[in-house]
C-alpha positions as CSV (number, residue, x, y, z in Angstrom):
1,M,111.9,-43.1,-26.8
2,K,113.3,-42.4,-23.4
3,N,110.6,-39.9,-22.7
4,D,107.9,-42.4,-23.8
5,R,109.3,-45.1,-21.5
6,G,109.2,-42.6,-18.6
7,V,105.6,-41.8,-19.3
8,V,104.7,-45.5,-19.4
9,L,106.5,-46.2,-16.2
10,V,104.8,-43.3,-14.3
11,T,101.4,-44.5,-15.7
12,V,102.1,-48.0,-14.6
13,L,103.1,-46.9,-11.1
14,W,100.0,-44.7,-10.6
15,T,97.8,-47.5,-11.9
16,T,99.4,-49.9,-9.4
17,I,98.9,-47.4,-6.6
18,L,95.2,-46.9,-7.5
19,L,94.5,-50.6,-7.8
20,T,96.3,-51.2,-4.5
21,A,94.2,-48.5,-2.8
22,L,91.0,-49.9,-4.4
23,A,91.9,-53.5,-3.2
24,A,92.7,-52.2,0.3
25,A,89.4,-50.4,0.5
26,L,87.5,-53.5,-0.7
27,V,89.3,-55.7,1.8
28,S,88.7,-53.2,4.6
29,G,85.0,-53.1,3.7
30,V,84.7,-56.9,3.6
31,R,86.6,-57.1,7.0
32,L,84.3,-54.5,8.5
33,S,81.2,-56.4,7.3
34,A,82.6,-59.7,8.7
35,L,83.3,-58.0,12.1
36,T,79.8,-56.5,12.1
37,A,78.3,-59.9,11.4
38,Y,80.5,-61.5,14.1
39,Y,79.6,-59.0,16.8
40,Y,75.9,-59.1,15.9
41,Q,76.0,-62.9,16.3
42,K,78.0,-62.5,19.5
43,S,75.5,-59.9,20.8
44,A,72.6,-62.2,20.0
45,E,74.2,-65.1,21.8
46,R,74.9,-62.9,24.9
47,L,71.3,-61.7,24.8
48,S,70.0,-65.2,24.6
49,A,72.3,-66.2,27.5
50,R,71.2,-63.3,29.6
51,I,67.5,-64.0,29.1
52,S,68.1,-67.7,30.0
53,A,70.1,-66.7,33.2
54,V,67.3,-64.3,34.3
55,A,64.7,-67.0,33.7
56,I,66.8,-69.5,35.7
57,A,67.2,-66.9,38.5
58,K,63.4,-66.4,38.7
59,M,62.9,-70.2,38.8
60,E,65.4,-70.4,41.6
61,L,63.3,-67.9,43.6
62,M,60.2,-70.0,43.0
63,L,62.0,-73.3,43.9
64,V,63.1,-71.9,47.3
65,R,59.4,-71.2,48.1
66,M,58.2,-74.5,46.8
67,P,57.0,-76.9,49.5
68,R,59.2,-79.9,49.9
69,P,57.9,-83.5,49.6
70,A,56.6,-85.1,52.8
71,G,59.3,-86.8,54.8
72,V,62.1,-84.3,53.8
73,S,63.9,-83.2,56.9
74,E,64.8,-79.6,57.8
75,S,68.5,-80.3,57.1
76,E,67.7,-81.6,53.6
77,K,65.9,-78.3,52.9
78,K,69.3,-76.6,53.2
79,R,72.3,-76.5,50.9
80,R,75.8,-77.4,51.8
81,T,78.7,-75.1,51.1
82,R,81.9,-76.3,49.5
83,N,83.4,-76.9,53.0
84,G,80.4,-78.9,54.1
85,Y,78.6,-76.2,56.2
86,V,74.8,-76.1,56.0
87,K,73.0,-72.9,55.1
88,K,69.4,-72.0,54.5
89,E,68.6,-71.8,50.8
90,A,67.3,-68.2,51.3
91,Y,70.8,-67.2,52.6
92,M,72.4,-68.1,49.3
93,F,70.9,-64.9,47.9
94,N,73.6,-62.6,49.5
95,G,75.3,-61.7,46.2
96,Q,77.6,-64.7,46.0
97,A,78.1,-66.5,42.7
98,L,75.3,-69.0,42.5
99,S,75.2,-72.6,41.3
100,P,71.4,-72.9,40.6
101,H,69.4,-76.0,40.2
102,Y,69.3,-75.5,36.4
103,P,72.6,-75.2,34.5
104,L,73.6,-71.7,33.5
105,P,74.8,-70.8,30.0
106,E,78.5,-71.1,29.5
107,G,80.5,-68.1,30.7
108,V,77.6,-66.6,32.7
109,T,77.7,-65.7,36.4
110,L,74.5,-65.3,38.3
111,H,74.1,-63.3,41.6
112,I,70.9,-62.6,43.5
113,F,70.7,-60.0,46.3
114,D,67.9,-60.2,48.8
115,H,66.8,-56.7,49.7
116,A,66.5,-57.8,53.4
117,G,70.3,-57.3,53.5
118,L,69.9,-53.6,52.5
119,I,68.8,-50.6,54.6
120,D,65.2,-49.6,53.9
121,L,65.1,-45.9,53.3
122,R,61.4,-45.7,53.8
123,R,61.7,-47.2,57.3
124,L,64.6,-45.0,58.5
125,T,63.8,-43.1,61.7
126,V,65.3,-39.7,62.3
127,A,67.6,-41.2,65.0
128,N,68.8,-43.9,62.7
129,M,69.5,-41.6,59.8
130,R,71.4,-39.4,62.2
131,K,73.6,-42.4,63.1
132,L,74.2,-43.3,59.5
133,L,75.2,-39.7,58.6
134,A,77.4,-39.4,61.7
135,K,79.4,-42.4,60.5
136,L,80.1,-40.8,57.1
137,L,81.2,-37.4,58.3
138,P,85.0,-37.1,58.4
139,E,84.8,-34.7,61.3
140,K,82.2,-35.0,64.1
141,S,80.5,-31.6,63.7
142,D,77.2,-31.4,65.4
143,D,76.1,-28.4,63.3
144,Q,76.9,-30.1,60.0
145,L,75.2,-33.3,61.2
146,N,72.1,-31.3,62.3
147,N,72.0,-29.5,58.9
148,L,72.1,-32.8,57.0
149,V,69.4,-34.4,59.1
150,N,67.2,-31.3,58.7
151,C,67.8,-31.3,54.9
152,W,66.6,-34.9,54.8
153,Q,63.5,-34.1,56.9
154,D,62.7,-31.0,54.8
155,W,62.8,-33.3,51.7
156,I,60.4,-35.8,53.0
157,D,58.0,-33.7,55.0
158,A,54.8,-32.3,53.4
159,D,55.3,-28.6,54.0
160,D,57.6,-25.9,52.6
161,L,58.8,-24.7,56.1
162,K,62.6,-24.8,56.2
163,R,64.3,-26.1,59.2
164,L,67.5,-24.5,60.6
165,G,70.2,-25.4,58.1
166,G,67.8,-27.3,56.0
167,A,66.6,-26.8,52.4
168,E,63.2,-26.4,50.8
169,K,61.7,-25.3,47.5
170,E,63.5,-22.0,47.3
171,Y,67.0,-23.6,47.5
172,Y,66.3,-26.4,45.0
173,Q,64.7,-23.9,42.5
174,S,67.9,-21.9,42.6
175,L,70.0,-24.8,41.3
176,D,70.9,-25.5,37.6
177,P,68.9,-27.3,36.6
178,P,66.2,-26.5,39.1
179,Y,63.9,-29.1,40.7
180,L,61.4,-29.5,43.5
181,P,61.8,-31.4,46.8
182,R,59.7,-34.5,47.1
183,N,57.7,-33.4,50.1
184,S,56.9,-37.0,50.8
185,A,58.6,-40.3,51.2
186,L,61.5,-41.1,48.8
187,E,60.5,-43.2,45.8
188,T,63.9,-44.3,44.5
189,V,67.3,-44.9,46.0
190,D,68.9,-42.4,43.5
191,E,66.6,-39.7,44.9
192,L,68.8,-39.6,48.0
193,L,71.5,-37.9,46.1
194,L,69.2,-35.0,45.2
195,I,69.0,-33.9,48.9
196,K,71.2,-31.0,49.7
197,G,74.6,-32.2,50.9
198,F,74.0,-35.9,50.3
199,A,75.6,-36.2,46.9
200,E,78.9,-35.1,48.3
201,L,78.6,-37.2,51.4
202,F,77.8,-40.4,49.4
203,K,80.1,-39.7,46.5
204,D,82.4,-42.7,47.2
205,I,79.6,-45.1,48.2
206,D,77.5,-47.4,45.9
207,I,74.1,-46.4,47.3
208,H,72.4,-49.3,45.5
209,A,74.6,-51.7,47.5
210,V,73.5,-50.1,50.8
211,F,69.9,-48.9,50.5
212,T,66.6,-50.2,49.1
213,M,63.0,-49.0,48.9
214,H,61.7,-52.4,50.0
215,G,63.8,-54.3,52.6
216,N,62.0,-56.6,55.0
217,G,58.9,-54.3,55.1
218,N,59.1,-53.8,58.9
219,D,62.0,-51.5,59.8
220,S,65.4,-50.4,58.7
221,R,67.3,-53.4,60.2
222,I,69.2,-55.7,57.9
223,N,69.8,-59.4,57.8
224,F,73.6,-59.9,58.4
225,N,73.4,-63.2,56.5
226,L,72.4,-61.4,53.4
227,A,73.9,-57.9,53.6
228,P,76.6,-56.9,51.0
229,P,79.9,-55.6,52.5
230,E,78.8,-52.0,51.7
231,A,75.6,-52.3,53.7
232,L,77.5,-53.9,56.7
233,A,80.1,-51.1,56.5
234,M,77.3,-48.5,57.0
235,V,76.0,-50.2,60.2
236,P,76.8,-47.9,63.2
237,G,79.6,-49.4,65.3
238,L,81.1,-51.7,62.7
239,D,84.5,-51.1,61.2
240,E,86.3,-52.6,58.2
241,K,87.7,-55.5,60.3
242,D,84.3,-56.3,61.8
243,V,82.8,-56.5,58.3
244,E,85.5,-58.8,57.1
245,N,85.0,-61.1,60.1
246,I,81.2,-61.2,59.6
247,L,81.7,-62.1,55.9
248,K,84.0,-65.0,56.9
249,I,81.9,-66.3,59.8
250,R,78.7,-66.4,57.8
251,E,80.4,-68.6,55.2
252,E,80.7,-71.2,58.0
253,R,77.4,-70.9,59.8
254,E,74.2,-68.8,60.0
255,I,74.1,-65.7,62.1
256,K,71.0,-66.3,64.3
257,S,71.5,-63.5,66.9
258,A,74.0,-61.0,68.2
259,A,75.3,-63.7,70.4
260,D,76.8,-65.5,67.4
261,L,79.1,-62.5,66.8
262,K,80.5,-62.5,70.3
263,G,84.3,-63.0,70.1
264,I,84.1,-62.2,66.4
265,I,83.8,-58.4,66.6
266,D,84.7,-55.9,69.4
267,P,82.1,-56.0,72.3
268,D,81.6,-52.2,72.1
269,H,81.1,-52.4,68.3
270,L,78.6,-55.3,68.8
271,N,76.7,-53.3,71.4
272,S,76.1,-50.5,68.8
273,A,75.4,-52.8,65.9
274,K,73.0,-55.4,67.5
275,A,70.0,-53.0,67.2
276,W,70.5,-53.3,63.4
277,I,70.4,-57.1,63.2
278,S,67.4,-58.8,61.6
279,L,66.7,-62.4,60.8
280,T,63.9,-61.9,58.3
281,T,64.1,-62.3,54.5
282,S,62.1,-60.4,51.9
283,N,60.2,-60.9,48.7
284,Y,62.3,-58.3,46.8
285,Y,65.5,-59.2,45.0
286,T,68.0,-57.9,42.5
287,I,69.1,-60.4,39.9
288,F,72.6,-59.6,38.5
289,V,74.0,-61.3,35.4
290,T,77.6,-60.9,34.3
291,F,79.8,-62.4,31.5
292,D,83.3,-63.2,32.6
293,P,86.2,-64.5,30.6
294,P,87.8,-67.7,32.0
295,R,90.7,-67.3,34.4
296,P,94.0,-68.7,33.2
297,N,93.9,-71.2,36.1
298,P,90.5,-71.4,37.8
299,A,92.0,-73.6,40.6
300,E,94.5,-70.9,41.6
301,P,93.5,-69.2,44.8
302,M,92.7,-65.5,44.7
303,K,95.3,-63.2,46.3
304,N,95.3,-59.7,47.6
305,S,97.1,-57.5,45.0
306,E,98.8,-55.5,47.7
307,T,99.9,-58.1,50.3
308,G,100.0,-61.2,48.0
309,Q,98.2,-63.2,50.6
310,E,95.3,-65.6,49.7
311,E,91.8,-64.5,50.4
312,S,88.7,-66.5,51.0
313,V,86.3,-63.6,50.5
314,R,87.0,-60.5,48.4
315,R,85.0,-57.7,46.9
316,I,85.2,-56.5,43.4
317,S,83.1,-54.3,41.2
318,Q,81.5,-55.8,38.1
319,W,79.4,-54.4,35.4
320,G,76.4,-56.4,34.3
321,Y,72.6,-56.6,33.7
322,A,70.5,-56.1,36.7
323,E,66.8,-56.7,37.3
324,Q,64.8,-56.0,40.4
325,V,61.9,-58.4,41.0
326,R,59.2,-59.2,43.5
327,A,58.7,-62.9,44.3
328,R,55.1,-64.0,44.3
329,G,55.3,-67.5,45.7
330,Y,56.2,-70.8,43.9
331,H,53.2,-70.8,41.5
332,R,53.9,-67.6,39.7
333,P,57.1,-66.1,38.2
334,P,58.5,-63.1,40.1
335,Q,57.3,-59.7,38.9
336,T,59.9,-57.4,37.3
337,L,60.0,-54.0,38.9
338,R,63.0,-52.3,37.4
339,V,65.6,-53.1,34.7
340,D,69.1,-51.7,34.6
341,P,70.8,-52.9,31.3
342,L,74.2,-51.8,32.6
343,L,74.9,-51.5,36.3
344,E,78.0,-51.5,38.4
345,M,77.5,-53.7,41.5
346,P,79.8,-55.0,44.1
347,V,80.1,-58.8,44.0
348,M,81.6,-61.1,46.6
349,V,84.0,-63.6,45.1
350,G,85.8,-66.6,46.3
351,D,82.6,-67.7,48.1
352,Q,82.3,-71.1,49.7
353,S,79.1,-72.3,48.0
354,S,79.5,-72.2,44.3
355,G,83.1,-73.1,43.8
356,N,83.4,-70.4,41.1
357,E,85.8,-67.5,41.6
358,R,85.4,-64.5,39.5
359,S,88.1,-61.8,39.6
360,T,87.8,-59.7,36.4
361,E,85.9,-56.7,35.4
362,N,84.3,-57.1,32.0
363,V,81.7,-54.9,30.3
364,D,82.1,-56.6,26.9
365,G,79.0,-58.2,25.5
366,I,76.7,-57.5,28.4
367,F,73.7,-56.9,26.2
């Protein structure tokens, strides 16, 4: 009898264990199915919100070009920032968080970058490329600088004749994987990194925040009212403090000439940088959409993590959906040129126009 009771007890225990495991597996499967359904729903909601945000951004680009009714003054054609300063509507497209005419979906942040604030690679002269490269070199070596300039010229010229210190077909074919030089003008910004020595030189720089293939269509100058901090930092003569001062002053008023920067940046720096200043806008833009979780206290001012001091303008990197477009007036929607479903882009936060401050990096639910 004792042996029989032991067998029954062991059988009951094993049966309990098996039923528990089966129940756990069933619950886990149900939970997984529920989570899958939840994230599919969330993804669909984010996709819908992104499509809406891009449509609103394109409408914004059309509205800026739309003729105003008769009797509307020039000042009424501009927008006021949160502090009451007046800015051209076109200057709102400098990467700051926008408050467009049409309401955005909840939790969505919209940024629009005018490519007139970026350096046009197609318009760069040899002299200007030399100045840009010289600013990036840690040590001012004329030989190294000459070699980089010659590599760039070898890439864009039509022949296979190698300049001194340059690189042509033979060098690029020896790489793994091998490829051929363009032997004509660059077609994409990313192509810049294929040139010998350029990937190492630009390894710490977001080239999409500095260069474009479109710009203002005339030269390689940039509009200081629209340029991201990275593009301003590349301008020969400007240092980090100069860039910070330019970002602050343009929140208060438009920069209409180099004279507006007198007393703001060092005179010697201004003398070097003024040849890069443009006042034109372009028809090419990057629409950038991000999803940010709400801050614990949206009214709390942003602070520098190192110094603890409040900041009015700060740069962060955010991941989001990006779309390059070409505006076609106010009667047709902008034409989509390129789509980047996931792109890291520097964003200026704490701007004075939208009243929205974004300070987190979030890649969840971008699609």
